[in-house]
C-alpha positions in Angstrom: -0.1 -0.2 0.0 1.1 3.5 -0.4 1.8 3.8 3.3 4.3 0.9 3.0 6.0 2.4 -0.2 6.3 6.2 1.5 7.7 4.4 4.8 10.5 2.7 2.4 11.3 5.8 0.8 11.9 7.5 3.9 14.0 4.7 5.2 16.4 5.2 2.5 16.3 9.2 2.3 16.3 10.1 5.9 15.6 7.5 8.5 17.8 4.6 7.6 19.1 4.6 11.1 15.8 3.1 12.6 16.9 -0.6 11.4 19.9 -0.4 13.5 18.5 1.5 16.2 18.6 -0.6 19.6 17.1 0.1 22.9 16.4 3.8 23.4 18.7 5.2 20.9 15.7 7.0 19.2 15.6 9.8 21.9 18.8 11.0 21.0 19.2 10.5 17.1 18.1 13.3 14.6 16.3 11.7 11.6 16.2 14.6 9.4 19.8 14.5 8.6 19.3 13.8 5.1 18.9 17.0 2.8 15.2 18.4 3.9 14.4 19.0 0.1 14.4 15.2 -0.2 11.9 14.5 2.1 8.2 16.0 2.9 6.3 16.9 5.9 3.2 15.0 5.2 5.1 11.6 4.9 6.6 11.9 8.3 3.0 12.9 9.6 1.5 9.9 8.0 4.0 7.6 9.2 3.5 8.9 13.0 -0.1 8.7 12.6 -0.4 5.5 11.0 2.3 3.7 13.5 0.8 4.9 16.6 -2.5 3.2 15.5 -0.3 0.0 16.6 0.5 -2.9 14.8 -0.4 -6.4 16.3 2.7 -6.8 18.3 2.5 -3.7 20.3 -1.3 -3.4 20.1 -1.4 -6.4 22.1 1.1 -5.6 24.8 0.2 -1.7 25.4 -3.6 -1.3 24.4 -4.9 -4.8 25.5 -2.5 -6.0 28.2 -1.6 -2.7 30.0 -4.3 -0.1 29.0 -7.7 -2.2 28.8 -6.5 -4.2 32.1 -5.5 -0.9 33.9 -8.4 1.2 32.5 -10.8 -1.9 33.4 -12.1 -2.3 29.9 -11.2 -6.0 30.1 -10.6 -8.7 32.9 -6.8 -9.3 32.6 -4.3 -9.8 35.5 -1.6 -7.5 34.6 -1.1 -4.1 35.9 -4.5 -4.4 38.3 -2.3 -7.1 40.1 0.9 -5.1 40.1 2.3 -7.1 37.4 4.2 -5.8 34.2 6.4 -7.0 31.7 9.8 -5.5 31.2 9.7 -6.8 27.4 6.6 -5.0 26.7 7.4 -1.7 28.2 10.7 -1.9 26.4 8.9 -2.4 23.1 6.2 0.2 23.6 9.1 2.9 24.6 10.7 1.9 21.6 7.5 2.2 19.5 6.4 5.4 20.8 9.7 6.7 20.6 9.5 6.0 16.9 6.3 7.9 16.5 7.5 10.8 18.0 10.9 10.7 16.2 8.6 11.1 13.0 6.5 14.0 14.6 9.6 15.9 15.6 11.0 15.4 12.2 8.0 16.6 10.4 8.4 20.1 12.4 11.7 20.1 11.7 11.4 19.7 7.9 8.8 22.1 8.0 11.1 24.9 9.7 13.8 24.1 7.3 11.6 24.5 4.1 10.0 27.8 5.5 13.4 29.3 6.3 14.7 28.2 2.9 11.7 29.4 1.0 11.1 26.2 -0.7 7.9 25.4 1.0 4.0 25.2 -0.1 1.1 27.6 0.7 -0.1 24.6 3.1 3.4 23.8 4.7 2.7 25.8 7.7 -0.4 24.4 8.3 1.2 20.6 8.3 3.6 22.0 10.9 1.0 23.1 13.3 -0.7 19.5 12.5 2.5 17.7 13.5 2.7 19.8 16.7 -0.9 18.9 17.7 -0.1 15.3 17.0 3.2 15.3 19.0 1.4 16.6 21.8 -1.0 13.7 21.8 2.0 11.3 21.7 4.0 13.0 24.3 0.8 13.2 26.4 0.5 9.1 25.7 4.1 8.5 26.7 4.0 10.4 30.0 0.7 9.2 31.0 2.5 5.8 30.9 6.0 6.1 32.2 5.9 9.8 33.8 8.8 12.2 33.2 10.3 12.2 29.6 12.6 14.4 27.4 10.4 17.2 25.8 13.4 18.2 23.7 14.5 14.6 22.6 14.7 13.4 19.0 16.9 16.3 17.8 20.1 14.9 17.8 21.2 15.3 21.3 21.5 13.5 24.2 18.2 15.0 25.9 17.5 15.8 29.5 14.1 14.4 30.9 11.9 16.9 32.5 9.3 16.4 35.1 5.6 15.5 34.4 4.7 19.1 35.3 6.8 20.8 32.9 5.9 18.2 30.1 2.2 19.2 30.8 2.9 22.9 30.8 4.6 22.4 27.1 1.7 20.3 25.9 -0.9 23.2 27.0 1.1 25.9 25.6 1.9 24.0 22.2 -1.6 23.1 21.7 -2.7 26.6 22.0 -0.1 28.0 19.9 -0.4 25.5 17.1 -4.3 25.7 16.9 -3.9 29.7 16.6 -1.5 29.4 13.9 -3.6 27.2 11.6 -5.3 28.9 8.6 -8.2 26.6 7.9 -9.1 28.3 4.7 -6.2 26.6 2.9 -6.5 23.3 1.0 -4.3 20.7 0.1 -4.2 18.4 -3.2 -5.8 15.2 -3.1 -2.3 13.2 -3.2 -1.7 15.2 0.2 -5.2 14.4 1.7 -4.6 10.4 1.3 -1.6 10.9 3.7 -3.7 12.0 6.6 -5.6 8.8 7.8 -7.4 10.8 10.4 -8.9 13.9 8.7 -7.6 14.1 5.2 -6.0 17.4 6.0 -9.4 19.2 6.9 -7.8 22.0 8.8 -11.2 22.9 10.6 -11.1 19.4 11.8 -7.7 19.6 13.3 -8.5 22.8 14.9 -11.2 21.1 16.7 -8.9 18.0 17.5 -6.5 20.3 18.8 -8.8 22.2 21.3 -10.4 19.2 22.3 -6.8 17.8 23.3 -6.3 21.1 25.2 -9.4 20.7 27.2 -8.7 16.7 27.8 -5.1 17.6 29.1 -6.1 20.7 31.1 -8.9 18.5 32.9 -5.9 16.3 33.9 -4.4 19.0 35.9 -7.8 19.5 37.8 -6.5 18.3 41.0 -3.2 19.0 41.4 -3.1 22.6 39.4 -6.7 23.5 38.9 -5.6 27.2 38.4 -3.6 26.5 35.2 -6.2 23.6 34.5 -9.1 26.1 34.4 -7.2 28.9 32.5 -6.5 26.3 29.8 -9.8 24.9 29.6 -11.7 27.8 29.4 -9.8 29.4 26.6 -10.0 26.0 24.5 -13.9 25.4 25.3 -14.4 29.0 24.6 -13.8 28.7 21.0 -16.8 26.4 20.5 -14.3 24.5 18.0 -14.0 21.3 19.4 -14.9 17.7 18.3 -18.7 17.9 18.8 -20.1 15.3 16.4 -19.4 11.7 15.3 -18.4 13.2 12.3 -15.5 15.2 13.9 -14.2 12.0 16.0 -10.3 11.6 15.4 -10.4 8.0 14.3 -8.1 5.8 12.0 -9.7 2.9 10.0 -8.4 -0.4 10.8 -7.5 -3.5 8.7 -7.1 -7.1 8.9 -3.9 -9.0 8.2 -0.6 -7.8 9.9 0.4 -4.1 9.6 0.6 -0.9 11.6 -3.3 -0.5 10.6 -4.3 -3.7 11.7 -6.9 -3.4 14.4 -5.6 -3.4 18.2 -8.2 -6.0 19.3 -7.7 -8.5 16.6 -5.6 -11.1 18.3 -7.6 -14.2 18.5 -6.3 -15.5 21.6 -7.2 -12.2 23.3 -10.6 -13.2 25.1 -11.9 -9.4 25.3 -14.1 -10.3 28.2 -16.7 -7.8 29.6 -15.2 -6.5 32.8 -16.7 -6.7 36.2 -16.2 -2.9 36.4 -18.3 -2.2 33.3 -20.7 -4.6 34.4 -21.4 -3.1 37.4 -21.7 0.3 35.9 -24.2 -1.0 33.4 -26.6 -3.5 35.4 -29.9 -1.5 36.2 -28.4 1.7 34.8 -31.0 3.9 32.7 -34.3 2.1 33.3 -34.3 0.8 30.0 -36.0 -3.4 30.5 -34.1 -6.0 28.7 -37.2 -6.9 27.4 -37.7 -4.0 24.7 -33.8 -4.6 23.8 -34.0 -8.1 22.8 -35.6 -10.7 20.5 -38.9 -12.3 21.6 -36.8 -15.6 21.8 -34.5 -14.5 24.6 -37.4 -12.8 26.7 -37.8 -16.0 28.7 -34.0 -15.7 30.3 -34.8 -12.5 32.0 -35.0 -12.4 35.9 -36.9 -10.4 38.2 -35.1 -6.8 39.1 -34.5 -7.6 42.8 -32.8 -11.1 41.8 -29.2 -11.4 42.7 -28.5 -14.8 41.3 -27.2 -17.9 42.3 -24.9 -18.4 45.0 -21.9 -20.4 45.0 -19.7 -19.5 47.7 -17.3 -22.6 47.5 -16.5 -21.8 43.9 -17.1 -18.2 42.8 -14.7 -15.8 45.1 -16.0 -13.8 47.8 -12.8 -11.9 48.7 -13.1 -8.9 46.9 -15.5 -5.6 47.2 -17.0 -6.5 43.8 -20.6 -6.4 45.0 -22.0 -9.5 42.7 -18.9 -11.7 44.7 -20.0 -15.0 45.1 -22.9 -15.2 42.9 -23.6 -16.5 39.4 -26.4 -14.7 37.3 -28.3 -17.2 35.6 -30.2 -15.4 33.4 -30.6 -11.8 32.0 -30.9 -8.6 33.8 -34.4 -7.0 34.0 -32.8 -3.7 33.0 -29.5 -3.0 31.7 -27.7 0.1 29.7 -28.9 -0.5 26.2 -25.3 -0.2 25.0 -24.1 -3.3 26.9 -26.1 -6.1 24.6 -24.4 -4.3 21.4 -20.9 -4.3 22.6 -21.1 -7.7 24.5 -23.4 -10.2 22.6 -25.0 -12.8 25.2 -23.6 -15.8 25.7 -25.0 -18.6 23.7 -26.8 -16.4 21.4 -24.8 -17.8 18.1 -27.4 -16.5 15.7 -26.0 -12.9 16.1 -23.6 -12.2 13.7 -21.8 -10.0 16.1 -21.1 -13.0 18.4 -17.3 -13.4 18.5 -16.2 -17.2 18.4 -12.4 -16.4 18.4 -9.9 -18.3 18.5 -11.1 -19.7 15.2 -9.0 -22.9 15.7 -11.0 -23.7 18.5 -14.7 -23.3 17.8 -15.9 -26.2 19.3 -14.6 -24.6 22.9 -16.2 -21.1 22.3 -19.3 -22.6 21.3 -19.5 -24.6 24.4 -21.8 -23.1 27.2 -22.1 -26.0 29.7 -19.6 -26.3 32.1 -18.9 -28.0 35.7 -18.1 -26.7 39.3 -15.9 -29.8 40.6 -14.8 -31.0 43.9 -11.1 -30.2 45.3 -9.8 -33.3 43.5 -11.9 -32.7 40.3 -13.0 -36.0 40.0 -16.6 -35.1 41.1 -19.0 -32.6 39.4 -20.8 -30.6 42.2 -23.1 -28.4 39.7 -23.3 -28.3 36.1 -23.9 -25.0 34.7 -25.3 -23.9 31.6 -24.1 -20.7 30.7 -26.3 -19.8 27.8 -28.2 -16.5 28.0 -26.6 -15.8 31.1 -24.8 -12.3 32.0 -21.8 -12.5 34.3 -18.3 -10.7 34.5 -16.3 -12.4 37.2 -13.5 -10.7 39.1 -9.9 -10.5 38.4 -7.3 -11.5 40.8 -6.6 -14.8 42.4 -9.5 -17.1 42.8 -7.1 -20.0 44.8 -8.7 -23.1 45.4 -12.0 -21.9 44.1 -10.7 -21.1 40.7 -9.3 -24.4 40.2 -12.4 -26.2 40.8 -14.6 -23.7 38.6 -14.5 -24.4 35.0 -16.9 -21.4 34.2 -15.8 -18.3 35.2 -12.8 -18.0 32.7 -14.6 -20.0 30.0 -14.5 -18.2 26.4 -18.1 -19.6 25.9 -19.5 -18.7 29.0 -19.2 -14.8 29.7 -19.8 -12.1 27.3 -17.1 -10.9 25.0 -16.6 -7.9 22.6 -18.4 -8.2 19.5 -17.1 -9.2 16.1 -16.9 -5.6 14.6 -14.1 -4.8 17.2 -12.2 -8.1 16.6 -11.9 -8.1 12.8 -10.2 -4.8 11.7 -13.4 -3.3 10.0 -13.8 -0.5 12.7 -12.2 2.8 13.1 -10.0 3.1 16.2 -11.0 6.2 17.9 -8.4 8.5 19.6 -11.1 11.1 20.6 -14.8 10.8 20.4 -17.1 13.7 20.6 -18.6 12.6 23.8 -15.6 13.1 25.5 -15.7 16.7 24.8 -19.0 16.9 26.2 -18.3 15.0 29.7 -15.1 17.1 29.9 -17.3 20.7 29.6 -19.9 18.7 31.9 -17.2 18.4 34.6 -15.8 21.7 34.1 -19.3 23.4 34.7 -19.6 21.2 38.0 -16.1 22.7 39.2 -17.6 26.1 38.3 -15.5 27.0 35.1 -16.9 29.3 32.6 -18.0 26.9 29.5 -20.5 27.5 26.6 -23.3 25.3 28.0 -24.5 24.0 31.4 -23.5 20.9 33.1 -26.4 19.1 32.7 -26.8 20.2 28.9 -23.4 18.9 28.2 -23.8 15.7 30.3 -26.7 14.8 28.4 -25.5 15.7 25.1 -22.4 13.3 25.9 -24.9 10.6 26.5 -26.7 11.2 23.2 -23.4 11.1 21.1 -22.4 7.6 22.8 -26.1 6.6 22.2 -25.9 7.5 18.6 -22.6 5.7 18.2 -24.1 2.6 19.4 -27.2 3.2 17.5 -29.4 3.0 20.5 -31.0 6.4 20.3 -34.4 5.1 20.7 -33.8 4.4 24.2 -32.1 7.9 25.1 -35.2 9.8 26.4 -36.0 7.0 28.8 -32.4 6.6 29.8 -32.2 10.3 30.6 -34.8 10.5 33.3 -34.2 7.3 35.0 -33.5 7.3 38.7 -32.6 3.7 38.9 -29.5 2.9 40.7 -26.6 0.7 39.2 -24.8 -2.0 41.1 -22.8 0.8 42.8 -25.2 3.3 43.6 -25.2 5.7 40.6 -28.3 6.7 38.5 -28.7 8.7 35.1 -30.9 11.5 35.7 -28.8 14.8 36.2 -31.0 16.1 39.0 -31.6 12.9 40.8 -28.9 13.1 43.4 -30.3 11.1 46.2 -27.9 8.6 47.7 -28.9 5.1 47.4 -30.2 3.1 50.4 -27.6 1.6 52.5 -29.0 -2.0 51.7 -31.6 -3.5 49.6 -33.2 -6.7 50.2 -32.7 -9.1 47.2 -33.3 -12.3 46.3 -31.3 -15.3 45.5 -31.2 -19.0 45.1 -28.5 -21.6 46.8 -26.8 -22.6 43.7 -26.1 -26.2 45.4 -29.5 -27.0 46.7 -31.8 -24.3 44.7 -33.2 -23.1 48.0 -34.4 -19.5 47.6 -33.6 -16.8 50.0 -33.1 -13.1 50.5 -29.9 -11.1 51.4 -29.0 -7.5 52.3 -27.4 -6.4 49.5 -24.9 -3.4 50.1 -23.7 -0.9 47.4 -19.8 -0.7 47.4 -18.0 2.1 49.3 -15.7 4.1 46.8 -13.1 5.2 49.5 -11.2 7.2 47.0 -13.9 9.8 46.2 -15.3 11.8 49.1 -14.2 9.0 51.7 -16.7 6.7 50.1 -19.7 8.6 51.3 -21.0 9.9 48.0 -22.1 7.7 45.1 -24.7 9.8 42.9 -23.5 13.3 42.7 -23.1 15.1 39.4 -19.3 14.2 39.2 -19.8 10.5 39.7 -22.7 10.4 37.2 -20.5 12.1 34.6 -17.3 10.0 35.1 -20.0 6.8 34.9 -21.1 8.0 31.6 -17.7 8.7 30.3 -16.2 5.3 31.4 -19.3 3.5 29.3 -19.0 5.9 26.4 -15.2 5.5 26.0 -15.5 1.7 25.8 -13.8 0.0 24.2 -11.5 2.5 22.3 -9.9 4.6 24.9 -8.9 2.8 27.9 -6.0 4.7 28.4 -8.2 7.6 29.3 -10.2 5.5 31.8 -7.2 4.6 33.5 -5.9 8.3 33.7 -9.7 9.3 35.0 -9.5 6.7 37.7 -5.8 7.6 38.5 -6.9 11.5 38.7 -10.4 11.2 40.6 -10.8 7.6 41.6 -13.9 7.4 39.8 -15.9 5.6 38.8 -15.8 2.4 41.2 -13.1 0.1 40.3 -13.4 -3.2 42.4 -10.5 -4.8 44.0 -8.8 -8.0 42.6 -9.8 -11.3 44.4 -7.4 -12.5 47.1 -8.3 -16.1 47.9 -4.7 -16.4 47.9 -2.0 -13.3 48.1 -1.2 -11.3 45.0 2.6 -11.4 45.3 3.0 -7.8 43.0 0.1 -6.2 45.1 1.2 -7.0 48.7 -0.7 -3.9 49.9 -4.0 -5.8 49.1 -4.8 -8.7 51.6 -7.6 -10.8 53.3 -7.8 -8.0 55.7 -8.6 -5.2 53.8 -10.2 -6.2 50.3 -13.5 -4.7 51.3 -11.9 -1.3 51.3 -10.8 1.2 48.2 -6.8 2.5 48.7 -4.7 4.3 46.2 -2.3 1.7 47.0 -4.5 -1.2 45.5 -4.4 0.5 41.7 -1.7 0.8 39.3 -0.2 4.3 38.9 2.2 4.1 36.0 4.4 1.7 33.8 7.9 1.4 35.4 10.8 2.4 32.7 12.3 -0.3 30.8 15.0 -1.9 32.6 17.7 -0.9 30.0 16.9 2.6 29.8 19.2 3.1 33.1 22.4 1.3 31.3 21.6 3.4 28.1 20.6 6.8 29.2 22.0 6.6 32.9 21.8 10.4 33.3 18.5 10.8 31.9 17.2 8.0 33.8 18.6 9.3 37.1 16.8 12.7 36.2 13.4 10.8 35.4 13.5 8.9 38.8 14.3 12.0 40.5 11.3 14.1 39.0 9.0 10.9 40.2 9.8 11.4 43.8 9.3 8.0 44.6 10.9 4.3 43.1 10.4 3.4 39.7 7.4 1.1 40.6 4.3 0.5 39.1 2.5 2.2 42.6 4.3 5.1 42.5 1.6 8.1 41.4 2.3 10.5 38.5 2.1 14.4 39.4 -1.6 14.9 38.4 -2.7 11.8 40.3 -5.5 12.3 42.9 -3.2 10.2 45.2 -0.8 12.9 45.2 -3.4 15.3 47.0 
């Protein structure tokens, strides 16, 4: 394809060193050493954007195993249990350095061409696009690792900068770059083809730049609210931000294996519904399952106050997930209408969106009947048919209960991400219109000057998300609902009554089928307002923002949780201790503490040997050890 040809040309002309680069040399090599007349700005921008879409190798490591896990959009025992892989981190550091290398190169080449007088009418606009895109990449990298070199990639051994300084640079850079774009200028069709996001529609790049400035400004809300407010009001006040689905910053995915291959296409990744998402969606919005589902599925819907079948000897109870210990043997009376679209119901094999990966094991993924067994594994205690049920078991260590349970991690037994996100036919979204509105809603709650009320922005964010999922028929009912989800949050903006302390719910003993009742308690999120608030405006906003960002923006849901502790993230199960998360144990698993959640990626181990002075600077700026648990400067844990 054209992208590959361009990349080969650039390799010959300007960046042949990349093939020989090892470790972290990318941060101090100047890729524009070739004659600037031989290369073009748009080639570097294209390579940077296409590369950052992520080929399958790095997508699995960064997007799936790190971001989706930490951002609680999947059920994966990596960062959430304190575990990381130095090889994955090294690969990601190398890849993102390459993408940044190209963005810095685009800016430098543009400057050289302008200075020499050998430039096009649109060259300056391309430079500003490169600056906006570079700001995103730098934010992605610093939000993962922390301190990094702002002035790297320019032919000198760089100094590392603090996260505070990086963010100051990014916000100023975005403001200046957006201000220098002349949106009336157009580019030839051949140049448009080299922008996989907006085809060099400069109005849309302005919108993206302003939305990015809003996102990054809000990141500072807890640590530097004055700077956050200043930049946010300036960006939002332009009324030029990503406001409709057509404005979304999105890159078309493909199949096969290339930089454009879908980020979630690896068949051995299960892409399960996460318990975090499940708890947010159950009961939320007041839309009955019976109006969402085909008639053939209505028989599986359970009463509203039914909690499920209790199997305390086979399902973990050592987590603050409110559904712990239960298997929901049917479908919920009400659930967020986006749930069934994103995650087809197990056993509904007539649904074309039912994902059956891995394709070489269709018999396994098509199997819904599984067993709970005795300690020795030789005797079946209970046979469970998971068809037309809805569950999202917790992550963590299930100990002996896990070894006796053949259901909870079986591919055919629990909801998994729909086909359209697994087969390379979607567009990967880097910024969605809903996020602009939820950011504005949060700003309004904080009392900042923004172009609409908090309620108006909040409801528009929901409408944008419902439009993306094509469930707008339900939005009117949804917006007025006062029903609580499993963590005690409702939808309606003006409904801020806290949920009751307990609710009497029905259940059955899974072993004996005996009916009973239990006092259900909504979990306390001690990270936010000392666990005393579950249904205020900010909790509603962050609940809706989390749901809307799925499945494309897990880094942002991780960022929001690190910043605010919202929405509620359940603790991993600790039926047995988690070696890499010693702070969480059998005596405190019902609490929420900052130290139970990952805060960053440690730097790759060979950074210290390859760039010792820079590594020392970086760790100094961290104000803590180079570990998963060390919070970044803007984290809510720092407050």
